C-alpha positions in Angstrom: -11.7 -10.1 4.9 -9.9 -7.0 3.8 -7.1 -7.2 1.2 -4.5 -4.5 0.8 -1.8 -3.9 -1.8 0.6 -1.1 -1.0 3.1 0.3 -3.5 6.0 2.0 -1.8 8.4 4.0 -3.9 11.5 5.2 -2.0 13.9 7.8 -3.2 16.8 5.9 -4.7 19.2 6.7 -1.9 16.7 5.3 0.7 15.7 2.1 -1.2 17.9 -0.3 0.8 17.0 1.2 4.1 13.2 1.1 3.3 13.5 -2.5 2.3 15.4 -3.4 5.4 12.8 -1.6 7.6 9.9 -3.4 5.9 11.7 -6.8 6.3 12.1 -6.0 9.9 8.4 -5.9 10.6 7.4 -9.1 8.7 7.5 -11.5 11.6 5.8 -9.3 14.2 3.1 -8.3 11.7 2.4 -11.9 10.8 1.9 -12.7 14.5 -0.8 -10.1 14.9 -4.2 -11.7 15.7 -5.9 -10.0 12.7 -3.2 -10.6 10.1 -3.9 -13.4 7.6 -1.2 -12.6 5.1 1.7 -10.0 5.0 4.2 -10.4 2.2 6.9 -8.1 0.9 7.8 -8.0 -2.8 10.0 -5.7 -4.9 9.6 -5.0 -8.6 12.3 -6.2 -11.0 13.7 -2.7 -11.4 14.3 -2.8 -7.6 12.9 0.7 -7.2 9.5 -0.1 -5.6 8.4 -2.3 -2.7 5.0 -3.9 -2.7 3.2 -5.2 0.4 0.4 -7.7 -0.2 -1.8 -8.1 2.9 -4.9 -9.8 4.1 -6.6 -8.7 7.3 -9.6 -10.1 9.2 -11.3 -6.7 8.9 -10.6 -2.9 8.8 -10.3 -2.9 12.6 -7.4 -5.4 12.4 -5.6 -3.1 9.9 -6.1 -0.1 12.1 -4.7 -2.1 15.0 -1.7 -2.9 12.9 -1.1 0.8 12.1 -1.2 1.5 15.9 1.6 -1.0 16.7 4.8 0.5 18.1 7.0 -1.0 15.4 4.9 0.7 12.6 5.0 4.3 13.8 8.8 4.7 13.2 8.4 3.4 9.7 5.7 5.9 8.9 7.9 8.7 10.3 10.8 7.5 8.1 8.6 7.4 5.0 8.0 11.2 5.4 11.6 11.8 4.2 12.5 8.6 2.4 9.7 8.2 -0.1 9.7 9.7 -3.6 5.8 9.9 -3.4 3.0 9.0 -1.1 2.4 5.2 -0.8 -0.2 4.0 -3.2 -2.6 1.9 -1.1 -5.4 -0.2 -2.6 -8.0 -1.7 -0.2 -10.1 -4.5 -1.7 -12.7 -7.0 -0.8 -13.3 -10.3 -2.7 -16.4 -10.0 -5.0 -16.9 -13.8 -4.5 -17.5 -13.3 -0.8 
């Protein structure tokens, strides 16, 4: 299993739209065969979005990135984010 935590920091003027776009992919992503968990959080300052994800494996994550509903979000991020997303990929040390 592959776990991912992604920190997404939009420019302030794009925060609401980034949140809306992320909320818009939750259901479809959760229905992907390789998705075990896909949750969206925001920090208390409401200036950063956090995705907490679990995937069967790296191939499932790559398949997710190739979905037609993901590409437009990545394009939007090019202008909407204050910085590149901070993505942490992890595996459980307990197996």
